[in-house]
N, C-alpha and C positions, 0 to 999 in steps of 0.2 A: 385103742381102735388103733386101725392099720394106717390110715392118710395122715393121724395124728402125729404115730412118730418118722413120718417124712418131711414134716414142720421146718426143723431145721436144715436140710437137706434143700427144700424150696428156696424157704429165705434167705440161705446163703449162696444163691447163686448168682453168677453175675454175667449178663450176656456181654459186655466188653468182654472181661477174661476168656471168653469159649469162642468168641470172634477172633481174635488175635493169634489163637493157638490153633484155627481153621485153616488145614491147605484149601482147603475152597470155601471162599465165606460164604456166598452166594448158594450153594448146597446146605453148609449147615444153617443160614437161617431159613431156610423152608423146611428142612428136619427140623430146625429149635422150635420154629414154631406149630407143625404139625404137633408134638410132643406136647407142646403149653397147651394147644388147645382139649387135645384126649385129658392134659392134668384139669384144667380146668370144668372140664366135665363133670369130672369125680369131684373135684372140689367142691362145683355149687350143688350136685345131690347131697354132701355129705355136711355141708355148709347149713342147707336147710333142715337136717335132721336134727344136728347138733344145737341149733339155734332154737327150733320148736324142742329141744331137752332143755333146755333154759329157761324156756319160758314157762314149762311145764315143772320144773325144777322153783322159780321163783312163786309161781302159783302154790304148789304145796309150802313153801314157809311162810307166803300171807296167812295159809288158811291152816297152818299150826301156831301162828304166832293168833291169830283170831284165837283161836280155844284155851292158849293159856291168858289172855285176857279174859275172854267170858268166866274161866274157872276163877280167876282171879277176884271179880267184882261178886262172881255167886259167895265166892266164900264172906266177903267181903259184907253182903248182903245177912249172910247165916249167923255173923259175928253181931250184926244190928240187931239183927231179930232175937238175939240171944241161944242160939241153938248152935256149942260149938261142936257137938260129934257129928254135924251137918257140914260147919266150917272145918272139921279136920278131915272130914273126907275129901272135900274139893279141893283142900290145899293139896294133900295128897296128889288129886288128880289134875293138877295144875305143875306141880311139880316133872309125873310124868311127863306133860304136853308139853313140859320146857325142855325133858329130854330130848323128847322127837324133834322139838323145831332143831336144836342145837344139830343133830343129825341133818335134817333138813336144808338146815342153812350150810354145810359143807358139803352138801351133793348140789347144792344151787351154787358156793362158788368152785367148784368144779366143772359144774356146766358150763361156768359164766364165764373160765379160764377158756376151755375147748374152744367157746363159740368167738369168745376175741382173737386167739389163734387163725380158728379158722375163717374170719372177716380180713384177719392180715393177709392171710396165705391167698384168699379170692381175691383181694384189692392188689396185692403183687404180681397175679399172675397175670390181670388186665388190662396192669400199669406197661408189664414185659411186652405181651402180645402187642397193644399198640403202639410201643414204641418199636416192636420190630416190623411192623405194619409202616411205618412212616417211615424209616429208613431200609425198607428191601429191594424200593427201586433202585436206590443212590447205591444201594450195596451192588445191585446185579451189576449197573452201570460201570463203576467203579473195577470190579472183576473184570467184566470183558473188555477194557479199557487196558486193564494192567496184562490180559495177556493178550491182546493183540501186540502190544509194543513187545512182550519177551517175544514173540513171534520175529520183529522187525531188528529186534536187538541180537538175535541167533541168526538173522541172512544176514546182516549187516557186520557182525565181530570179526567175519574173519578176512572184511576188504581191506587193501588200505588206499586212497586216493592217492600216497603220493607213489606209491610202486607202480598204479595202473598208470599215472603220467608218465612215469620215467620208462614206460614201457610200451607207451604211444609215443615217443620221442624215439625211440629206436627203430621201432616201425618206418617212422616216418624217415630216421637218416636212410635207412635199407631202401624206402622206396625213391628219395632224393637220388643216392648213388645208382640204383637199376637206371633212374631216367639219364643220370650223366652218361653211364656208359654208352644205351641207348644211342644217344644224341650221337657221341663222338665217331661209333661206327656208324652211322651214316654220315657223319663228315667225310670219315674215310672213304668210305664208299662212292661217294661222289669224286674226289680229289682221284680216286682209281678208274671211275670210266673217264676225267679228262685226259687221263692219261694215255691210255689205250685209245683215245681216239686217235693223238699224236702221232703214235707210233703207225697205227692202220695208214696214214696218211703219209709218211714218210719211210714207210717201211718196201714200198719196192723205188725209191729214189727219184720217181719221176718229177719232172721239171715241170714247174707251172706250165699254163697256157701263153701268159704274157712272155714266159724266156723263152717257148719253142716259137712263139710267131716273131720275135723279132731275130731269130736265127731263118728263121725264112726268107726274112726281109736284107737280111746282111747278103744271101745266097744268092739270093733274085739281083741285088744292086739297087735295090731298092731305099 
């Protein structure tokens, strides 16, 4: 039976190990759940068939055992009745039934072993699916958070707060120097204007009104 041959692989499968190896656990859990459900559908059908075969084999064993017991009792009754020839035939028949019973028993043991494996496989797949369903939301949330953090890390990895502050200080120093220079030039412009006013005032050498008035009074004898 093909599905029985895959029994060992399925029973050895480990969800945690598969998720640990996965580059994207969120996608891995979806794919693994899909695979498990497909396997479960196949296993369920096969399990039903194997259990039916086990039940049928058990009935065959019981029927063969009944024939052995019936032949034995018939042989004993024939001996009690003094009919050895009949007893001999019945004993031979009983032995044939016993051989058939042994073969039926072997077939039943094989069917029972297969049925037990199928039950284990089915139970494991159901448990794995339930475990992944319970953890699916958490796995996806953590994966999304990890991706977001990675993007933030990539953005901030090239940034250095110290260098940024130093650059800001240099810009501030340049601004202060430019401001001081502008203020100095403004002050010089003011001084230049005052000087130019004085030069304009005394450039002609003209006396003041008071000086000329005093001179005029002296000439008039006033």
